[in-house]
C-alpha positions as semicolon CSV with decimal commas, in nm:
position;residue;x (nm);y (nm);z (nm)
1;M;-0,509;-0,995;-3,772
2;T;-0,534;-0,780;-3,459
3;R;-0,230;-0,560;-3,388
4;Y;-0,140;-0,525;-3,022
5;T;0,085;-0,263;-2,872
6;R;0,195;-0,169;-2,520
7;D;-0,107;0,052;-2,475
8;L;-0,176;0,018;-2,103
9;V;0,033;0,204;-1,843
10;V;-0,020;0,146;-1,470
11;V;0,145;0,377;-1,218
12;G;0,185;0,348;-0,841
13;A;0,310;0,602;-0,587
14;S;0,296;0,654;-0,212
15;A;0,487;0,892;0,015
16;G;0,627;1,179;-0,194
17;G;0,404;1,061;-0,475
18;V;0,217;1,383;-0,553
19;E;0,536;1,561;-0,658
20;A;0,658;1,255;-0,853
21;L;0,323;1,225;-1,030
22;R;0,327;1,595;-1,121
23;E;0,665;1,550;-1,289
24;F;0,547;1,227;-1,451
25;A;0,234;1,392;-1,593
26;A;0,434;1,690;-1,718
27;G;0,661;1,459;-1,917
28;L;0,386;1,266;-2,095
29;P;0,338;1,334;-2,467
30;G;0,004;1,483;-2,572
31;D;-0,053;1,202;-2,825
32;L;0,036;0,907;-2,600
33;A;-0,101;0,592;-2,757
34;A;-0,185;0,432;-2,424
35;S;-0,427;0,457;-2,133
36;V;-0,275;0,554;-1,795
37;L;-0,413;0,422;-1,464
38;V;-0,278;0,574;-1,143
39;V;-0,290;0,464;-0,777
40;L;-0,167;0,701;-0,507
41;H;-0,202;0,577;-0,149
42;L;-0,475;0,793;0,007
43;P;-0,661;0,805;0,337
44;A;-0,999;0,633;0,326
45;G;-1,214;0,939;0,394
46;G;-1,273;1,248;0,183
47;T;-1,206;1,316;-0,181
48;S;-0,895;1,337;-0,395
49;A;-0,776;1,649;-0,579
50;L;-0,523;1,442;-0,774
51;P;-0,717;1,437;-1,106
52;A;-0,725;1,817;-1,109
53;I;-0,356;1,837;-1,011
54;L;-0,248;1,600;-1,290
55;S;-0,469;1,769;-1,549
56;R;-0,296;2,098;-1,470
57;S;0,050;1,943;-1,465
58;G;0,065;1,799;-1,818
59;P;-0,107;1,769;-2,159
60;L;-0,330;1,470;-2,078
61;P;-0,668;1,499;-1,906
62;A;-0,702;1,313;-1,575
63;R;-1,031;1,173;-1,445
64;S;-1,145;1,013;-1,124
65;A;-1,202;0,650;-1,217
66;R;-1,550;0,497;-1,220
67;T;-1,655;0,139;-1,286
68;G;-1,741;0,079;-1,650
69;M;-1,530;0,358;-1,798
70;P;-1,376;0,253;-2,128
71;M;-1,000;0,293;-2,134
72;E;-0,917;0,568;-2,382
73;H;-0,568;0,640;-2,508
74;G;-0,429;0,970;-2,387
75;V;-0,636;0,975;-2,067
76;I;-0,521;0,935;-1,705
77;Y;-0,759;0,745;-1,473
78;V;-0,704;0,804;-1,100
79;A;-0,811;0,571;-0,819
80;P;-1,056;0,737;-0,575
81;P;-1,008;0,694;-0,199
82;N;-1,104;0,364;-0,035
83;H;-1,141;0,172;-0,363
84;H;-0,904;-0,055;-0,553
85;L;-0,857;0,054;-0,914
86;I;-0,847;-0,253;-1,137
87;V;-0,860;-0,352;-1,500
88;L;-1,154;-0,582;-1,574
89;D;-1,259;-0,701;-1,920
90;G;-1,079;-0,417;-2,090
91;Q;-1,250;-0,151;-1,880
92;V;-1,179;0,054;-1,570
93;A;-1,336;-0,093;-1,256
94;L;-1,343;-0,017;-0,884
95;S;-1,351;-0,269;-0,604
96;H;-1,393;-0,260;-0,228
97;G;-1,185;-0,576;-0,189
98;P;-0,959;-0,649;0,109
99;T;-0,678;-0,404;0,183
100;E;-0,324;-0,484;0,078
101;N;-0,045;-0,363;0,309
102;G;-0,322;-0,182;0,494
103;R;-0,410;0,018;0,181
104;R;-0,713;0,063;-0,038
105;P;-0,645;0,161;-0,316
106;A;-0,343;-0,069;-0,339
107;I;-0,074;-0,055;-0,604
108;N;-0,036;-0,433;-0,619
109;A;-0,409;-0,479;-0,688
110;L;-0,393;-0,252;-0,994
111;F;-0,065;-0,393;-1,129
112;R;-0,179;-0,753;-1,082
113;S;-0,514;-0,701;-1,252
114;A;-0,344;-0,531;-1,549
115;A;-0,097;-0,821;-1,579
116;V;-0,376;-1,079;-1,575
117;T;-0,593;-0,889;-1,825
118;A;-0,342;-0,742;-2,069
119;G;-0,019;-0,937;-2,029
120;P;0,264;-0,794;-2,244
121;R;0,058;-0,487;-2,336
122;V;0,123;-0,347;-1,986
123;T;0,399;-0,114;-1,866
124;G;0,425;-0,075;-1,490
125;V;0,572;0,241;-1,335
126;L;0,670;0,257;-0,967
127;L;0,741;0,600;-0,822
128;S;0,831;0,746;-0,480
129;G;0,719;0,562;-0,168
130;V;0,828;0,372;0,142
131;L;0,866;-0,002;0,204
132;D;0,795;-0,237;-0,090
133;D;0,442;-0,153;-0,202
134;G;0,392;-0,230;-0,570
135;V;0,693;-0,458;-0,607
136;A;0,490;-0,782;-0,618
137;G;0,270;-0,619;-0,881
138;L;0,572;-0,525;-1,093
139;V;0,692;-0,886;-1,070
140;S;0,351;-0,999;-1,198
141;I;0,375;-0,759;-1,495
142;A;0,726;-0,876;-1,581
143;S;0,623;-1,242;-1,557
144;R;0,369;-1,190;-1,835
145;G;0,606;-1,010;-2,070
146;G;0,518;-0,653;-1,971
147;R;0,770;-0,377;-1,924
148;T;0,876;-0,222;-1,592
149;I;0,997;0,125;-1,499
150;A;1,117;0,253;-1,161
151;Q;1,181;0,611;-1,060
152;D;1,550;0,678;-1,004
153;P;1,592;0,636;-0,626
154;A;1,844;0,920;-0,624
155;E;1,572;1,171;-0,712
156;A;1,274;1,013;-0,534
157;L;1,167;1,190;-0,213
158;Y;1,115;0,842;-0,062
159;P;1,329;0,588;-0,252
160;G;1,207;0,274;-0,073
161;M;0,960;0,148;-0,334
162;P;1,178;0,195;-0,644
163;R;1,483;0,065;-0,459
164;H;1,301;-0,252;-0,350
165;A;1,180;-0,300;-0,708
166;M;1,537;-0,285;-0,837
167;Q;1,644;-0,541;-0,574
168;S;1,356;-0,781;-0,657
169;L;1,364;-0,787;-1,037
170;A;1,558;-0,664;-1,339
171;V;1,369;-0,339;-1,394
172;D;1,373;-0,245;-1,764
173;H;1,418;0,130;-1,710
174;V;1,532;0,338;-1,411
175;L;1,451;0,703;-1,486
176;P;1,374;1,040;-1,330
177;A;0,997;1,085;-1,301
178;G;1,000;1,358;-1,567
179;A;1,175;1,133;-1,819
180;V;0,930;0,842;-1,793
181;G;0,691;0,992;-2,048
182;A;0,947;0,979;-2,331
183;A;1,013;0,610;-2,255
184;L;0,639;0,536;-2,251
185;D;0,599;0,711;-2,588
186;K;0,844;0,465;-2,742
187;L;0,709;0,161;-2,559
188;S;0,349;0,238;-2,659
189;R;0,449;0,201;-3,027
190;E;0,601;-0,144;-2,983
191;E;0,400;-0,436;-3,119
192;V;0,362;-0,738;-2,893
193;E;0,248;-1,099;-2,938
194;V;-0,027;-1,135;-2,678
195;H;-0,096;-1,501;-2,748
196;D;0,267;-1,601;-2,693
197;A;0,283;-1,448;-2,344
198;P;0,322;-1,678;-2,041
199;A;-0,013;-1,753;-1,877
200;P;-0,091;-1,599;-1,538
201;S;-0,002;-1,831;-1,252
202;R;-0,274;-1,990;-1,043
203;L;-0,173;-1,771;-0,748
204;M;-0,184;-1,454;-0,959
205;R;-0,537;-1,534;-1,077
206;L;-0,656;-1,621;-0,727
207;E;-0,516;-1,301;-0,577
208;N;-0,673;-1,101;-0,855
209;E;-1,011;-1,258;-0,786
210;I;-0,976;-1,170;-0,416
211;A;-0,897;-0,805;-0,500
212;T;-1,197;-0,775;-0,733
213;S;-1,443;-0,916;-0,475
214;D;-1,572;-0,751;-0,159
215;T;-1,454;-1,050;0,049
216;S;-1,253;-1,360;-0,027
217;A;-1,559;-1,567;0,076
218;Q;-1,746;-1,444;-0,233
219;I;-1,505;-1,602;-0,479
220;G;-1,557;-1,958;-0,357
221;H;-1,193;-2,044;-0,284
222;D;-1,038;-2,195;0,026
223;P;-0,788;-1,933;0,149
224;E;-0,548;-2,211;0,244
225;A;-0,510;-2,279;-0,130
226;L;-0,284;-1,974;-0,123
227;G;-0,018;-2,148;0,085
228;H;0,055;-2,271;0,436
229;M;-0,019;-2,124;0,777
230;S;0,259;-1,890;0,886
231;G;0,201;-1,864;1,262
232;F;0,159;-1,485;1,229
233;T;-0,160;-1,280;1,268
234;C;-0,310;-1,011;1,047
235;P;-0,271;-0,655;1,184
236;D;-0,607;-0,560;1,026
237;C;-0,830;-0,835;1,169
238;D;-0,613;-1,052;1,399
239;G;-0,683;-1,354;1,178
240;A;-0,425;-1,620;1,092
241;L;-0,191;-1,529;0,806
242;I;-0,113;-1,771;0,524
243;E;0,234;-1,750;0,371
244;M;0,223;-1,751;-0,007
245;A;0,496;-1,914;-0,213
246;P;0,768;-1,819;-0,283
247;G;0,744;-1,650;0,059
248;N;0,765;-1,301;0,205
249;R;0,397;-1,232;0,129
250;Y;0,096;-1,317;0,340
251;R;-0,286;-1,317;0,329
252;C;-0,542;-1,386;0,598
253;R;-0,871;-1,571;0,553
254;I;-1,057;-1,244;0,496
255;G;-0,811;-1,158;0,221
256;H;-0,598;-0,882;0,372
257;A;-0,256;-0,899;0,205
258;W;0,084;-0,808;0,349
259;T;0,441;-0,816;0,229
260;A;0,699;-0,908;0,491
261;E;0,826;-0,548;0,502
262;A;0,478;-0,402;0,552
263;L;0,386;-0,669;0,810
264;L;0,699;-0,593;1,013
265;D;0,619;-0,220;1,002
266;A;0,259;-0,279;1,108
267;Q;0,373;-0,502;1,397
268;G;0,606;-0,224;1,510
269;L;0,320;0,023;1,515
270;A;0,103;-0,221;1,713
271;W;0,385;-0,264;1,966
272;E;0,417;0,113;1,999
273;R;0,043;0,166;2,046
274;A;0,033;-0,106;2,313
275;L;0,323;0,051;2,504
276;W;0,169;0,398;2,493
277;M;-0,162;0,257;2,615
278;A;0,018;0,092;2,906
279;V;0,206;0,416;2,985
280;R;-0,114;0,621;2,989
281;T;-0,286;0,361;3,209
282;L;0,001;0,371;3,457
283;D;0,007;0,754;3,458
284;E;-0,364;0,758;3,536
285;K;-0,317;0,497;3,808
286;A;-0,044;0,712;3,969
287;A;-0,259;1,026;3,948
288;L;-0,563;0,851;4,097
289;S;-0,351;0,697;4,375
290;R;-0,208;1,038;4,467
291;R;-0,558;1,187;4,480
292;M;-0,680;0,902;4,703
293;A;-0,375;0,953;4,927
294;E;-0,462;1,323;4,969
295;H;-0,821;1,238;5,059
296;A;-0,700;0,980;5,312
297;R;-0,469;1,236;5,479
298;E;-0,757;1,484;5,499
299;R;-0,949;1,221;5,691
300;G;-0,650;1,155;5,916
301;S;-0,590;0,805;5,775
302;T;-0,211;0,825;5,754
303;G;-0,157;0,453;5,704
304;V;-0,402;0,437;5,412
305;A;-0,243;0,750;5,258
306;T;0,100;0,587;5,277
307;R;-0,028;0,280;5,097
308;Y;-0,175;0,491;4,814
309;D;0,152;0,689;4,791
310;Q;0,339;0,363;4,747
311;L;0,098;0,258;4,469
312;A;0,157;0,591;4,294
313;E;0,535;0,550;4,316
314;E;0,518;0,195;4,177
315;A;0,299;0,306;3,886
316;M;0,532;0,601;3,808
317;E;0,838;0,375;3,813
318;A;0,673;0,121;3,583
319;A;0,567;0,398;3,340
320;K;0,925;0,530;3,339
321;L;1,059;0,188;3,244
322;L;0,811;0,159;2,954
323;R;0,894;0,511;2,828
324;E;1,262;0,428;2,787
325;P;1,238;0,208;2,470
326;L;0,989;0,453;2,319
327;R;1,223;0,747;2,375
328;A;1,521;0,547;2,245
329;A;1,326;0,486;1,925
330;G;1,233;0,853;1,897
331;R;0,862;0,778;1,942
332;H;0,612;1,025;2,080
333;D;0,269;0,967;2,231
334;P;0,025;1,007;1,938
335;E;-0,243;1,136;2,180
336;A;-0,019;1,384;2,359
């Protein structure tokens, strides 16, 4: 009879995550009887130095993940930029599936795939970060009998992610990042009954299939099977967003996924960009009008110059009105 233990650890971090992951890696035991998969939100371009950083920080070697790698105990596998890190058929895999909360790699994609594949063998760890990235993935892990750990918000540089996790589910352990390793050492020795675990929900399986495919069209599912039309649009592609039960999460037809918190944040950024674009356009209109007024005066066309002066004043006044809400929110022109 096969003996199963909690031998798969999945870790997610965002803002403030490098420091949290250093402390996490330093606290891991050298003989950890589990594989560790890590997602840190990264920009799409370039390479990541995180495997080298984690290898230097603790006793376990860290590697940049590649598709087809077997999952060895006592090894840390790190998601490379612009790829989801997922668990597929007991192996490490990479996917260029749709972004989630504007991110690739996404924490939820890793956590969900681990929950679907390994059920109660999984322990999910959520570290420092903003908004609620990774929370839906932790819920998936808990729903299949896995264990959940959140970094103590009091010590996290950015407590948003662990705090949202604690508000959304009964997290099994809330610990400083450096103390997580000792808890994982104990959890990795626990035996679990894999066959008695609750089955993944239809929605969990469908979302996992979307994350492991390049586009949702490749998996042969109607996106509307996810839920009902929300009336909102996707910040990534401007497509219609579908609200997934039990609510507060959305996907578009392409497959981009958003939590309500992340969608609200993205809409705020879009509003800000639109206002700054309008301000710059009005500034340029005022500058061009003044230049045309000067040229008109040089030609002796006083009436024409006066009209251009009026246009410049109107543009400057309109730009001033648009700058007020941006200044009140403490926003600065990103192109200034």
